[in-house]
Every structure is written in structure tokens, then in C-alpha cells.
N, C-alpha and C positions, 0 to 999 in steps of 0.2 A: 699485230700482237692483240687487237681487240678480244677477239675469242679466246684468249688465254686468260685476259683480264676478267670476262664473264665466267670463264668456268671455274677459276679460283674463287670468285665472288658467290657464285651459287653453293659452291662445295662448303663455303664457310658457314653457311646455315645449317649444312647437314651434320657438322662435327660439334659435339660438346667438348669442354675442356679436358685436353690430354688427348684428343682423337688424333688420328694418326693420317697424314695423305701422302700417299707414296706415288712419284713420278719416274718413269723410266724412259730413256732414251739417249740420243745425241746431244750434246751440249756444247757451245763455245765457252772456252774459259778465258776471262780477262779480254774479250773480244777476238780470240783467236781460236780457229777450229783444233782441234785435239788430233786429228788424224786427216790425210789427204781423202779418204773415203768419206767422211764426214761433209769435207768441203765439197765434194762430188754430190753426194746427197742434197746439201742445201742448194746447190746450183739447179739440180733438177726439180726441187720442190717449188723453188721461186720462178723458173721457168713456167711452171703450169699455173702459177698464181701468186704474185708479189707479194701477199699476205703471208704466205707459208713459210717456211725454213725452219732451219735449225736455230735455237734460241740460245741468248747468253745465260748462261747460269746464273749470274749476279743479277741479271734482270728478272729471271724466274724468283729467285729468293728475295727481292724487292716487292714482287707482285704478292707473295705469299705472307710478308710481314705486314703489308697493308691489308690484307684481308686476316689478320690475328694469328699467322702461322710463324714459328721458328724453325728455320733448319736446322735439325738436330744433327744430321749424320749424311754425308755424301760417300758413296761406294763406287769405286770403279769396278765395271762390269766387262765381260768379253765384247768382242766386237766393237770397241773404243765408245761405249755407251757408259752411262751412270744411272744409279738409283740416288734419288733425292727423298729423304724422309724428312716429312716436317710434321710438326706437333703443335696442335691447336693450343694458343696461350690465353685467348680472350673469350 
């Protein structure tokens, strides 16, 4: 997840107060995959590189908070994906 921390940290500097960060994709919730297809996708990613994979939504939220964002909205999307809407608060 190192790359994720760097990506969020770099974006922190690009946003002013109230700026919006939008993330889309598959996520685990409370440590569990939300669909068998996401679990298979996660295994495929990790087989290519152990640093890759489907992330825990809660861990992404924590990264956002550390970078000065608040998770304002979670929207369930087609194909077992989610949209995460963060707002810059610092």
C-alpha cells in the first residue's frame, strides 16, 4: 500500500479547502470481499505483484484522513465497485 500513501499525500498538496478527491474501484469492506469476482481479481493482482490488490475501504479512509480529507460519501456502483468521495478539510 506504499504507493497509495504516496498518491494520497501528493494529492493533498493539489487541493484547497473543500476540494474533492474521487476514487472508484473494488474495495473490501470490514476485511471481506464484497463479491467473488472481486476476490478473484484481488488474487490475480497479487499474483502479479504482492504489493497490488483490492484495498480495504477502511484503510483507504484512514489514509485520506491522515492527508486531511474526510470521506463524505460512499456510493455502490455497478460490477461490485464503489465510488468514494473525499473532501479536503485541512
